[in-house]
C-alpha positions as CSV (number, residue, x, y, z in Angstrom):
1,M,-1.2,-56.3,-19.1
2,E,-2.2,-57.5,-15.7
3,N,-6.0,-58.6,-15.6
4,K,-7.3,-56.6,-12.6
5,S,-10.8,-56.7,-11.2
6,S,-13.4,-54.0,-11.7
7,Y,-16.7,-53.4,-10.3
8,Q,-19.9,-51.4,-11.9
9,I,-20.9,-48.6,-9.5
10,N,-23.7,-47.3,-11.5
11,E,-26.7,-48.3,-13.7
12,Q,-25.6,-48.0,-17.3
13,G,-27.1,-44.8,-18.7
14,V,-27.1,-42.8,-22.0
15,L,-23.4,-42.1,-21.7
16,G,-22.3,-45.6,-20.7
17,E,-21.3,-47.4,-17.4
18,V,-18.9,-46.5,-14.7
19,K,-16.6,-49.2,-13.4
20,I,-14.0,-49.0,-10.6
21,A,-10.8,-51.2,-10.2
22,D,-10.4,-53.0,-6.9
23,D,-6.8,-51.4,-6.8
24,V,-8.4,-48.1,-6.6
25,I,-10.7,-49.1,-3.5
26,A,-7.4,-50.5,-1.8
27,V,-5.7,-47.2,-2.3
28,I,-8.7,-45.3,-0.9
29,A,-8.5,-47.6,2.1
30,G,-4.7,-47.2,2.4
31,I,-4.9,-43.4,2.4
32,A,-7.8,-43.3,4.8
33,A,-6.0,-45.3,7.2
34,T,-2.7,-43.5,7.2
35,E,-4.4,-40.3,7.8
36,V,-5.6,-41.5,11.2
37,T,-3.2,-40.1,14.0
38,G,-1.5,-43.0,15.7
39,V,-1.0,-45.1,12.5
40,A,2.6,-45.2,11.6
41,R,2.4,-46.9,8.4
42,M,0.8,-49.7,6.3
43,C,2.7,-53.0,6.8
44,G,5.6,-52.8,4.6
45,N,6.6,-49.4,5.8
46,I,4.3,-47.4,3.4
47,T,3.4,-43.9,4.7
48,N,1.7,-41.0,3.1
49,E,5.1,-39.3,3.2
50,L,6.4,-41.8,0.8
51,V,3.5,-41.3,-1.7
52,S,5.4,-38.6,-3.9
53,K,8.5,-40.9,-4.1
54,L,6.9,-44.3,-4.5
55,G,3.6,-43.4,-6.1
56,V,0.1,-43.4,-4.8
57,N,-0.6,-47.0,-5.7
58,N,1.8,-48.2,-3.2
59,L,-0.7,-47.3,-0.5
60,S,-2.6,-50.5,-1.4
61,K,0.2,-52.4,0.0
62,G,-1.0,-54.1,3.3
63,V,-4.6,-53.8,2.0
64,K,-6.9,-56.6,0.7
65,V,-10.3,-55.8,-0.8
66,V,-13.1,-58.2,-1.6
67,V,-16.2,-56.8,-3.3
68,E,-19.3,-59.1,-3.6
69,N,-22.7,-57.7,-4.7
70,H,-21.7,-54.1,-4.2
71,H,-20.6,-54.9,-0.6
72,V,-17.0,-54.3,0.2
73,R,-14.9,-56.2,2.8
74,V,-11.4,-54.6,3.5
75,N,-8.5,-56.3,5.4
76,L,-5.8,-53.9,6.7
77,A,-2.4,-54.5,8.0
78,L,-1.0,-51.7,10.0
79,E,1.8,-50.6,12.3
80,L,0.7,-48.1,14.9
81,D,2.9,-45.6,17.0
82,Y,4.1,-46.5,20.4
83,G,2.0,-45.5,23.3
84,V,-1.3,-45.2,21.5
85,S,-4.5,-47.2,22.4
86,I,-4.7,-50.0,19.9
87,P,-8.4,-50.4,20.3
88,E,-9.1,-46.8,19.9
89,I,-7.0,-46.3,16.9
90,S,-8.4,-49.3,15.3
91,K,-11.8,-48.1,15.7
92,K,-10.9,-44.8,14.2
93,V,-9.2,-46.5,11.3
94,Q,-12.3,-48.7,10.6
95,D,-14.6,-45.7,10.8
96,R,-12.5,-43.5,8.4
97,V,-12.0,-46.2,5.9
98,K,-15.6,-47.1,5.8
99,A,-16.6,-43.4,5.3
100,A,-14.0,-42.8,2.7
101,I,-15.0,-45.9,0.4
102,E,-18.8,-45.3,0.8
103,N,-18.5,-41.4,0.0
104,M,-16.2,-41.9,-3.0
105,T,-17.7,-45.1,-4.5
106,G,-21.0,-45.4,-3.3
107,L,-20.3,-49.1,-2.6
108,K,-21.4,-50.4,1.0
109,V,-18.7,-51.5,3.4
110,R,-19.7,-54.6,5.0
111,E,-16.5,-55.2,7.1
112,V,-13.1,-53.4,7.8
113,N,-10.9,-55.8,9.7
114,V,-7.7,-54.4,11.2
115,R,-4.6,-56.4,11.9
116,V,-1.8,-54.6,13.9
117,T,1.5,-56.1,12.7
118,G,3.9,-53.9,14.8
119,V,4.7,-50.9,16.9
120,A,6.9,-48.2,15.5
121,A,9.5,-47.0,18.2
122,E,11.5,-43.8,17.9
123,E,15.0,-44.2,16.6
124,E,17.7,-44.4,19.1
125,K,20.4,-41.4,18.6
126,A,23.2,-43.6,19.7
127,K,24.3,-47.3,20.3
128,S,26.1,-48.2,23.4
129,D,29.6,-50.0,23.5
130,G,29.6,-53.6,22.3
131,T,27.2,-53.3,19.3
132,D,28.1,-54.5,15.8
133,N,29.1,-51.5,13.8
134,S,30.9,-53.3,11.0
135,S,29.9,-52.2,7.6
136,V,29.3,-55.1,5.1
137,F,26.8,-54.0,2.7
138,V,26.3,-51.2,0.2
139,S,22.7,-50.0,-0.4
140,Q,21.4,-48.7,-3.9
141,K,22.3,-45.2,-3.0
142,G,25.8,-46.1,-2.3
143,T,25.8,-45.7,1.7
144,L,27.2,-48.5,3.8
145,M,24.7,-50.6,5.9
146,K,26.1,-52.0,9.2
147,R,25.6,-55.5,10.3
148,S,23.6,-54.2,13.2
149,E,21.1,-52.6,10.7
150,V,20.8,-55.8,8.7
151,R,20.2,-57.5,12.0
152,E,17.3,-55.0,12.9
153,H,15.6,-55.7,9.4
154,I,15.7,-59.5,10.2
155,F,14.1,-58.7,13.7
156,R,11.5,-56.5,12.3
157,I,10.5,-59.1,9.6
158,L,10.5,-62.0,12.3
159,F,8.1,-59.7,14.5
160,C,5.9,-59.0,11.5
161,V,5.4,-62.6,10.3
162,E,4.5,-63.6,13.9
163,F,1.1,-62.0,13.2
164,C,0.6,-63.9,9.9
165,E,-0.1,-67.3,8.6
166,K,3.2,-69.1,7.3
167,E,1.9,-69.2,3.7
168,E,2.0,-65.4,4.0
169,F,5.6,-65.1,4.7
170,E,6.8,-64.3,1.2
171,D,4.2,-61.7,0.8
172,Q,5.2,-60.1,4.2
173,V,8.8,-60.0,3.1
174,E,8.0,-58.5,-0.3
175,L,5.9,-55.7,1.4
176,Y,8.7,-55.1,3.9
177,F,11.3,-54.6,1.2
178,H,9.0,-52.6,-0.8
179,G,9.1,-49.9,1.9
180,H,12.8,-50.1,2.3
181,E,14.1,-49.1,-1.1
182,N,17.6,-48.3,0.3
183,I,18.3,-52.0,0.6
184,N,19.7,-53.4,-2.4
185,E,18.9,-56.8,-3.9
186,K,22.1,-58.5,-2.6
187,T,21.2,-57.3,0.9
188,Q,17.5,-58.3,0.6
189,K,18.7,-61.8,-0.3
190,E,21.0,-62.0,2.6
191,I,18.2,-60.8,5.0
192,T,15.6,-63.2,3.5
193,E,18.1,-66.4,3.5
194,K,19.0,-65.7,7.1
195,T,15.3,-65.3,8.1
196,E,14.4,-68.4,6.2
197,N,17.2,-70.4,7.8
198,L,16.1,-69.3,11.2
199,I,12.6,-70.2,10.6
200,E,13.7,-73.7,9.5
201,H,15.5,-74.2,12.9
202,L,12.7,-72.7,14.8
203,D,12.0,-75.9,16.9
204,E,15.6,-76.2,18.0
205,I,15.7,-72.4,18.9
206,D,12.5,-72.5,20.8
207,E,13.7,-75.5,22.6
208,Q,16.8,-73.7,23.8
209,I,14.8,-70.6,24.8
210,S,12.2,-72.6,26.7
211,A,15.1,-74.6,28.7
212,H,16.6,-71.2,29.8
213,T,13.5,-69.2,30.8
214,N,12.6,-70.8,34.0
215,A,9.8,-72.9,32.5
216,W,8.1,-70.0,31.0
217,N,5.7,-70.8,28.2
218,L,6.9,-69.1,25.2
219,E,3.3,-67.8,24.4
220,R,3.9,-65.7,27.6
221,L,6.6,-63.8,26.0
222,G,5.9,-60.6,24.3
223,K,6.3,-61.1,20.4
224,A,9.1,-58.5,20.5
225,E,11.0,-60.1,23.1
226,L,10.5,-63.6,21.4
227,S,11.6,-62.4,18.1
228,I,14.8,-61.0,19.6
229,L,15.5,-64.1,21.6
230,R,15.1,-66.2,18.7
231,L,17.3,-64.1,16.4
232,A,20.1,-64.0,19.0
233,T,19.9,-67.8,19.9
234,Y,20.1,-68.5,16.3
235,E,23.2,-66.6,16.0
236,I,24.7,-68.1,19.1
237,L,23.9,-71.6,18.0
238,L,24.2,-71.7,14.2
239,D,25.9,-68.5,12.8
240,E,29.5,-68.9,13.1
241,Q,30.1,-65.5,11.6
242,V,28.7,-63.6,14.6
243,P,30.6,-63.7,17.8
244,R,28.5,-64.7,20.9
245,K,29.3,-61.4,22.7
246,V,28.0,-59.5,19.7
247,A,24.8,-61.5,19.4
248,I,23.9,-60.9,22.9
249,N,24.9,-57.3,23.1
250,E,23.0,-56.5,19.9
251,A,20.0,-58.4,21.3
252,V,20.0,-56.2,24.4
253,E,20.1,-53.1,22.2
254,L,17.1,-54.3,20.3
255,A,15.3,-54.8,23.4
256,K,16.2,-51.3,24.7
257,K,14.7,-50.0,21.4
258,Y,11.5,-52.1,21.0
259,C,10.6,-53.4,24.4
260,N,9.9,-52.3,27.9
261,E,12.6,-51.6,30.5
262,K,12.5,-55.1,32.0
263,A,13.1,-56.7,28.7
264,A,16.8,-56.1,28.3
265,P,18.2,-57.6,31.4
266,F,15.8,-60.5,31.0
267,I,17.0,-61.2,27.4
268,N,20.6,-60.8,28.5
269,G,20.1,-63.3,31.4
270,V,18.5,-66.0,29.0
271,L,21.1,-65.5,26.4
272,S,24.0,-65.7,28.7
273,K,22.6,-69.0,30.2
274,I,22.4,-70.4,26.6
275,G,26.0,-69.4,26.0
276,Q,27.3,-70.8,29.3
277,D,25.6,-74.2,28.6
278,M,27.3,-74.3,25.3
279,D,30.7,-73.7,27.0
280,E,30.0,-76.8,29.3
281,E,29.2,-79.1,26.6
């Protein structure tokens, strides 16, 4: 059995002591955080709506807890709804988590650190012409997964890891797939391998993007826009299975879904320039 930390929360009395596992504190924090209006999910796509299906312990995903001398430090990774005030929602999360842990355990909460890893946009009802609708993977439930859906999963992982240290990459990917149980192991492997290959060529990809963004510093680009550009540039330069037109059209569709209205024409222009330069070589 896995050895998990536990903490004594009372003085030993006649009937014995009371201890609480750190996983329990993490679950309390996860439930409290996802109850705040404006929080879409824990990083890894864990929401309260999935608890009945996945089990309550899955709300500890995206939560790290450290307890020292009856004082608790909590680190949360969250995705918020589009359009909400990030500082305001983060403060509400901190207050809610602190109150929940202290009221339920008697431990004192010293820190609640919130890392916003993404913004949840509404699903588009339809895709425009030129998108990649070919079905190539089969999920565990037997439904077909289109290449465009696979591409979107890669984009979302790229976006998520932008907020993390490099050594956290594997953990973030695991959290992501944990929240998407409709993706079978074969498709997870495809997504992971393509993402890893992209990251291995990141210097080359970023060099191309920098050369075609009118001397913009990449740090000035939004993380969503940058992730979309990186994915499409990788496909244009290094993925022979993806036609250039499809790579560009799919990037534009992702920009329409996840970015502001100016992003789609900007991304289309940058990628078109990269493609044109390849033709001239």
